[in-house]
N, C-alpha and C positions, 0 to 999 in steps of 0.2 A: 504494500500500500504506500508506494513512494509519494512523497510530497512533491508534486511536479508543478511547473509553471504552465501557462496556457499553451505555449508552443509545443510542449511535450506531452500534454494530457492526451493527445490523440493516439499516442503509441501505447497507452495503457487502457485497458478496458475500464478499470475503475481508478486504480492508482491513487496514491495520496495526493493527486491533484485535488483529491477530496479535502486535503488540509492545506491547500495553497490559498493564501490570502489574496494575492493578486499576481498578475503576470509581470515579467520583467523582460526587457529587450535581450534577445539571445543572438549572439553573433552568428551570421550565416543562416539565419532563419527568416523567412519572409515575414514582413510586419503584419500582414493580414492573417493572424492566427485565430481570430475569434475572441470572444469574451470568456475569461476564466470562469469555469463552472462554479467556483466557490465565491465569486464576487457577488455580494448582496445586490439584488435588483433594486431594493429599496430599503431604507432604514425605517420607514413608516410601517407600523404593524399594529393590528388590533389585538394581538396576543397579549395576555397578561405578563407582567414582569416576572422574571424568575424569583423563586422564593429560596433564600439562602439556607443551606443545611450546615449548621456548625459541625465540624469534625466529620465531614461527609464521607471520608474514606476510612473511618474507624472500623467499619465492618467488612472491609475488603480484604480478601485473602487470595493468595496465588501460590499454590503448592507445587513442588517439583523442582528439579535441579536447574540452576542457571547455567546451562551448557550450550545454549544457542542452537540446539537441535530439538529439544523436547518442549512442546508447548505447555505452559503452566496450566494447572487446573484452577480456574478463576471463579471466585464467588464474590459478587458485589455486595452481598449482605442485603440490607434493607434498601429498596428502591421506592420512589424515585430518588436519585441523587441530583441535587441542584445546588450550585454555588454561584456567587456573584464575583468571586475572585479565584485565582488559580490556587488550589490546595494540592500539596504534594506530601506523599508518605513513602519512606524507604521501607520496602518489604524485605529485601535482602541486602545487607550492607556490601559495598564494594571496596576497592582499594585505590590508592593513587590520588592525584590531584583532582579536586572538584572542577567540573566543567564551567567555563564562563562563556560569555557571548563571543569571545575571541577564538573559541575552540570548535572543532568538528567532532560530532558524536555519532557513533554507529550503534544501531539498535535492532532488535526484533520486537515487534509490538503487537498487542491485541488491543483493539479500539472498540469501545462500547458506547451506545446511547445510554446515558445515565438515567434518563426518564423511563425508558422501557426495559432496560437491561439487555437489549439486543446487541449481539456481536456485529459490528459494522465491517470489520476487517481483521484477518488473522495473518500476521506476519510469519507464522510458522507453517503456513499452508504449503502444499506440494510445489516444489520449484522455487520457493522463496529463499532469499538470502538476506544477510544483514544489510541494512540500508543506512547510509550516512547522511548527515545534515550539518552543514556549516551554520552555526547558530547566529552568525552575524547577517545571514541572508534576510532581505526585506520582503521576500515573497512567501515566507512561512507565517502561519497563524501566530499571533503574538502569544497566545496561551500555550502553544506547542513549544516554542522557544523557552518561555518562562518555566515551563514544567521540567525541561531538561537541564536548565542551568543548575549547577550544584551536583549533578549526577557524577558518579565515579565508575570506572571500569569494573565490570563484574557485578554491578548492582542490579537489583530489580526494583523499579520504582513505580508507584501509581500516582497519577495526577489528573486533575480535572481541567477542562477548558470550558469556561462559562461562555454564554452567547456573546457577551461584549468583547471577549478576546478570541472568538471563534468566527462563526458565520454571521453574527449579528441577528437582528430581529427577523430577517427573512429566512434564516436557516439554510438548509441545503436539501431540497426535495429529492434530488437524485440519490442522496445517501440515506434519506429517511430521517433527517435531523430537522426538527422544528425550530422555530424562532426562540423558544424558551428552553430548549433542551441543552443540558450540559453533557459534554463528551468526557468519557473516562478512558484514560490511556494506561495500560500496563506495559511497561517497557523494560526489556532486558538489555543492558548496556554492554556491548562487546568491545568498544574502543572509545577512548577520549584522546584526541591529539590536537595540536595547534599547527595550522598551516603557515606558510610564509606570508608576510605582508608585502614584501618586495624582494627582488633578487639582489644578490651581492655580486660585485665584480663588474668589469666593463665589457666583457665578452670579446670574441674575436671579430675581425673585420669580415664583411660580406664577401663571398666568393665573386670572382669575375662574372659580370653580366647580371648580377643581382642588384637591387636597390641598396644604397648605403644607409646605415642606421646609426644615429648619434644620439646618445642620452646626455646632452650637455648640462641638463639641470638635475641629473641624478635619476635613479631608477624609479622614483616615486612619481615622476612627471612623464608626460607623453614624449616619445622620441621625435627627432627630426629625421624624416625619411626622404631621400633624394632618388628619384626614378632615373635610371640610365637612359641615354638616347638609344633609339632603335625600336624595333618591333617587339611586342610582348611575346613571350614563349607560348607555344601551342599546347604544351603539356605542363601539368602542375610541377613546380620545382620547390624544393625546401632546403633550408640550411640551418643547422643548429649553431647559434652564435654563443650560447652558454650551455654547457653540458651539465645537467643537474645531477645530484647525487641521491635524490629521494626515490620513493617507490615508482615502479613503472606504471604508467596509465593503462588501465585495462578497459576493454570494450564493455559498455554498459555502465561504467562509472560516471559520476558527475566530476567535472574538474572546475576548480576556481582559478580564474586567470584574469590578468590585465591584457588587453589587446588594443591595437591601433590599426584601423583599416583605411586604405587609400585606393584610388583608381590609378592604374598604370598610365592612362592616357594623359593625365594632367596633374597628378600628384595631389588631387583634392581629397580631403578627409571626409569619409561618409559615415564613420562610426568609430568611437574611441571610448573605452571604459576609463582610460586614464583621464580624458578630458571631462568625463562625467564625475570622476572622483569616487567611483564605486567598483569594486571587484565584481566580475560577472561569474555566474555559476550556470553550467549547462551540461546535459548528458552528452557523451561522446561515443561514437561507434555504432549508433543504433538508428541513424537516419533522421535525427532531430535537428541537425545542423547541415550545412552544405557538405557535399562529398569531399571537397578539398580539405575540410577540417577533419572529418571522420577518418580519411585515408592517411593522414599524416600525424595526427596527435596521439592516436593509440600507439603505445609502445615507447613513447617518450617518457623521460623521468621527470618527476616533480623537481622544480628548481631550474628547468631548462628554459632558454629563450630560443624561439623558433621563428625564422623568417620564411614566409610562404608567398609564392606567386601562383595565383589560381586563375586559369582561363575560364571562360563562360561555361564550358561543358562540365566543369567540376565546381562551378559556383551556382549562379541563379539560372543558368540555361538561357535559351532564346527569349524567354519572357522577361528576363531581368528582374529588378525589384524597383518599380517606379517610386514606391514610398521612400526608398533610400537613395533615389537619384542614380540608380544603376541600370544601364541599358543592357540589352541582350548580347552586346558585343564587348562589354567591359571586362577587362582582366583586373583581378583584385590583388592587392598586396596587403599582407598582414604581418605585424610583429606581435608575437604572443609570448607572454611570460606565464608559465605554468606554476601556480602557487600551491595547489593542493589537488589531491585526487581522493574521492571517497565514494 
């Protein structure tokens, strides 16, 4: 039940797009991705306000080992469970540093409607794996992030997501969550780690025939990219300017990255996470971004800086991306700093 953005919700039948608060721009993804399923259609509702239950999780139990293979046997106790703030209870203690919003947390989770007690999603289902979330992302429900802050590796935690920090008064009809329903999450935490905030070092020079890249203001600022004279290449080309030492990026993971995108024809910038001042998170290797990203970034190591030159066939194709000012004949240039993979 991956918490996905609007652009990637289409690749999951249900996915924890169910717990995505809003979409974010994803590099290499057409802008017209539709409205996030979890975005409230309206904040006006005739539904009564939630009634707070003090110590709402007091009766919750979840027996069984925290081995990330065995689903816990959950008993919510007395329902309905209704809270107006995020309540959290540690069911099985963990070890290590408590997670902050600067960290990435990997979990297996069972998610319930606290009003009805109905299981909404089972992260221990067939074919499911641990799912990671960088808690600094802005496209996660506020209550989900708040509930995982403080979690330790190896812990089993229970927490509530009240409507005000979930789907709002409109709820989420697709999931069967009403506007006054509190969500209850039982999460087994398999990993807590902190990704990079920026790369270190200056990197190597671009190979012959590639654009040149200069970080004159440091790695926290967008680079200056100079396009060489001559025709753009017909095939995707890549160069690793900084070789990372972190984990290898795997197909199906999310990566956190800074990136800077330009057009080969005139060097104009069409998208830049550095200029927005916000790291971007997106799935890789599953067709959620342009092929030129999927085909090159899988297999790279966290901490790498990659320079990409992507012709239309591996970019937006003949249709281009009018919303981004990209025509069907435009070759794209990207500088990508890979900060995390989860």
